[in-house]
N, C-alpha and C positions, 0 to 999 in steps of 0.2 A: 876478621872482625869488622862489622859495618861502622862507617863513620857517621858524622853528623848529617842532618837532613839538608840537602842543597836545593831542592825544588819544592814548590808548594803542593799541598794535597796528598803527600805520601804518608798517610797515617799508619800504614802497615810497617813501613821502614822505621818510623818513630816508635811504634809499639814494640818492635823487636829490640831496638836499642834499650828501651826502658823495661823490657820484660813485663809489659802490661797489655791489656786488651785494648784494641783500637777504640772501642766504645767509651773507654775511660778518658780519652783525650778530647780536648776542645780545640777544634781546628780553625784557627784564624788565618792559616797560610794559604788556603784556597778560597777564592771569593764566590762561594756557593750560597744560594738563597737560604737564609736561616729558617724559613718557613717549612723547609723540607720538601719531599716529593709531593706534588699535587694529589689531592685525594682522588680525583678522577683517574689519574694514572695508576695509583695504587690499586684501585678497584679493577681496572682493566687488566693489569698484570696478573691478578689472581685468576682471572677467567680466560686469559689468552694462552695459557701454557700449552693447551692442546694443539695449538697451531704450529708448535715447533717440530712436529713430526713431518712437516713439509719444508721445502726450501723457502727462504723468504722471497718476496717479490723483488726481482733484481732492480727494477726501476722505482720501487716503493711508490707506485702510482697514487694510491689513496692519500698518502702523506704529501706527496708532491703537489697534488691538486689542492689540498688544504693550505699548503704554504703559498702557492700561487694566488689563491683567493685572498689570503690574508694581506698580501702585499700588492694586489692589483696587477699581477703580471700573468703571463701565460705559463702553463706547466712546462713548456719547452724551455723556459728560462730558468729552470731549477734542476739542480743535480744534488743528490744526497751523498753523504760521505760518512765513514766510520769516525765521527768527530771531524772538526775542521782540520785537524792535523793531517789526516789522510789526504784531504784536498790540497793543503799547502804543499805536501811532499810531491804531488803530481804536477804542480804548476811549472817548474823550470823546464821539464821535458816537453810538456804540452805546448808551451809557448816559446820554446827555444830561447830562454832567458840566459844571456851570457854576461850581463852586468846588471845587478839589482841595487837599488838604493833603499836602505832601511831607515825609517824615521824612528829614532830611539830616544832614550833607553826603552827596550821593549823585549817581548817574548823571544827567546833565543832560537826557536826553531826556524824562523825566517832565514837567519844567517846559516844555520846548519844545512838547510835544503839547498841553498845556493852553493855552499862549499862542496857538498856532495856532487852537485852538477858541474863542478869545476868552473863556476861562474865567478866573476869579480864581484866583490861586495864593497859598497860605499856606505858609510854611516853619516847621518846628520843627527846630532844629538841635542836635545833640549838641555837648558842650563838652569842651575839652581837659582842664579840671580834673577831669572825670569819666572821663577816658581814652576819651572819645568813646563812652561807653555809650549805647545807643539810648534816647532820651528818652521812654519810654512814658508816664510820669506827665504830662509836659507835653502830649503829644498828647491824652491823655484829657481834660485840662482844656480844650483848644481845641475838641475835638469836642463836649463836653458843655455848653459855654458857650451859654446861650440866645441866639438871634438873633431879631430882629424886622424887619419890613419886607422889601421885595423889590427894592431897588436892588442894583446889582452889588456894592457894598461891603458889603451886609448879608445877602447870600445865605448860608444855612447851608452847612456843609461837607458835600458830597455824596459825596466819595470820599477815601480815605486811601491814599497810595502808600508802601508799606514794602518796602525791600530787606532780605532776611534770609537769610544774613548780609549786612551792608551792604558796599557798595563805594563809597568806597575805605577805610573804616575797619577792616573785618573784624569788627566787633562784631555780635553776634547777640542775638535776643530768644528767650526760652524759648517753648515751645508754649503754656503757660498765659498768658504775657504777650501773645501774639498773640490768644488767645481773649478776653482782657480788652478789647483794642482792638476786636475784632469785635463784641462785645456793645454797646459804646458806639456804634459806627457803626450797628448795627441799630436802636438806639433812635431814631436820626435818619433811618431809612429810606435809608441810604447804602450804599456799597460799600467793602470793604477789599480792596485789590489788593496781593497779596504776591508780590514777585519773588524766587523761590527759585533763582536762577541758580547760586549757590554752595552750596546746601544739601546737596549730596551729601557735602560734607566734614564735616557735622554733621547727619546725617539725623534725629536725634532732635528737631530743631527744626521739622521739616516739618509743615505743616497741610494737605497736599494732599488727603488723604482726606475731610477735613471739607468742602472746597470742593465736593465732588460732591453734597452734600445741604444746602447752605446758600446761598440765593440772594444773600446779601450778600457772599460771599467768592469771590474769583477768585485763582488761583495760577498764576504763570508759571514755566515751566522751560525750560532751554536745553541743547542738546548741545555748545555751543561750548566752555565752559571745562573741564568734567570730561573730555570725550572728545576734546578737542583738534582739533575740525573747524570752526573759525570760517569758513573759506572756503566751506563748503557751505551756510551760513545755514539752520539748522533749529532750531525751538523749538516749544513748545506751551503751551496754557493749559487748566486744569482748572476746571470750574464746573458748576453745575446745567444740565440740558437747557434750562430756561427762559432762563437767562442767556446761554448760548452761542448760542441761536437768534438773539438780538439781535446778537451779535458776528459770526456767520457772514455776515449780510446786509451787513456792512461790509467784507468781505475780497474781494480779486479772485480769479478762478478760476485754478487751476493755479499758485499762487504758490510751492509747494514742489516743486522739480524731482525727477525720478526718482532721480538719483544721491544726492541728499540723503536721500530717503526710504529708499533701500536701505542706505546707510551707517549711518544712525541705527538701523535695525532690527538690523544686525549689531552695533553698539555695545551695544545693550540685551542682546543674547544673549551677549556676551563677559564672563561673570562673573569670569573670571580677571583680566581687565584692571582691573575695578573693585577687586578685592581688592588687586592689586599697587599701584594708585594710592593707596589709603587707607593701606596699610602704608608706602609711600614717603613720603607727606606727613607721617604721624605721626612718622616717624623724622627727616626732614630739616627740618621746620619749626622745632622747638626748637633744632637745631644752627645754622640760619641766623639765628634770632633772637639767640642768644647771641653769635654772631660780630658781628652789627651793633651790639649793645649794648656790645661791647668797644671800639668806636671812641669816643674821648673826645668828650663833648658831644652824641652822637647819642641820641635818644629813640625807642624802638620801642614802638608801642602793641599791646595784646593783639589776637589775631586768631583767629577760628574758621574762616577760609578758607585759601586757598593763596597768600596775599600778606600783606605788612605795610605799614602806614602808618608812615612814619618822619619825625621832625622833626629838622632840621639845626640845628647850633649857629650862633649869630650870629657874624659878619655874613654868612655864606653865604646864598644864596637858592636855591630849588629850580630856578629857571630857569638860573642860572649852572652849577649842578652837572649838570643835565640836558645842557646843551650840551657841557661838558667830557667827560662820560662818553660821549655820542654820538660825539664825535670819536674816542674810543678804541674804538668799536665796541659800546658797551653802551647800549641804549635803556631809559629809566626813565620813569615817569609823573610829570610835574610836576602836583601837585595844588593849586597856588595858585589855580586858577580855579574851584574848588569853593566855593559859598557856605558859609561857616562855617569854612573853613580859611584858612591864611595863606601868605605867600610863602616859607616854609621847609619846606614839606611835600612829600614824595615817596612814591610807592608802588612797592614791589618785589615782583614775583611770586617764588614759590619755584620755582627751577629745579633742575637736577642739582647734586649735591654739588660737582663741579668748577667749574661755572659760578658757583654761589653764592660759593664761595671766591674766585674771580677778581674778582667784583664787589666783595666786601668789601674786598679788597686795593686796588682802584682807588679806592673811596670813601674809604678810610683815607688814601691819598696826597692826595686832594683836600682833605680836612678838615685834615690836618696842614700842608698848604702855605699855608693861609690866614694872613694877616699877624697 
């Protein structure tokens, strides 16, 4: 018997638990663009099906060139992946990472890949009292602290993993803040790996162009969240040609399928969709936040992305509320399993105005019904 949903975006698992069709569920657990798949990508997918009779372009050159042009870098500075997860899994072996520092609370796969590589893991966690502001100062102290010896416990930090904006907190670091981290990492001959999956919602924080000319910086990007195509699995990494040469040797051939490449290319060219998305989020995000804050006892943390981290009032737990809302057709992310968070934390994606209002109403009923 399957148990409760433990990760965001698994509508199929939830549908099986409820014996319902996935289309009947409203998914707030994965922070996917509520505008849906861009029209340009929809049209292209309908006409590109004939191309699947051939192997995909192993380099994805047309898409790589478009990405490079978008960011003002060279095609040699871009490598595609089957989602950013595939690229993340290749990093420890490609760069011989034996000790990684993870800025959290954050996506669990960073720790998992380091553990699988038998690397030491150090966490620096943001705190509730600071509204989960990214702990840049604490990270700098950890990186710059002198180490001696070569036992596993004494290895210097060789890589820092920073999600900017962070998921699940939504907090972001300024470009100058990231550069401070980069300089500290460079002094230790290490790598700063910045996951910019949500940075389209605050593009001024991006350091992607710097990655093309600095061997110590690698930047991950995804088409999943902003363009609403998680089922196609398409992401990329930007770095220097020297760094990416090491990474390419760790990736399987043809990992990015033809339809994913074609759809991503159409997404990049759909400028109107990007404008519509940013306008929608800028309008709906504060409305959603105020509505959530209007529920007595609920605390909503600041966010630069298209989701909010929410703290429930006692004695409610995130697991309890997740289950109740799921039974009513609303999927939300229980964040109690993130290191640094506790059993009353949930994450809500920003969806359409109507869907947001319905979720707030349901959450209000649950909170008010507590003894």
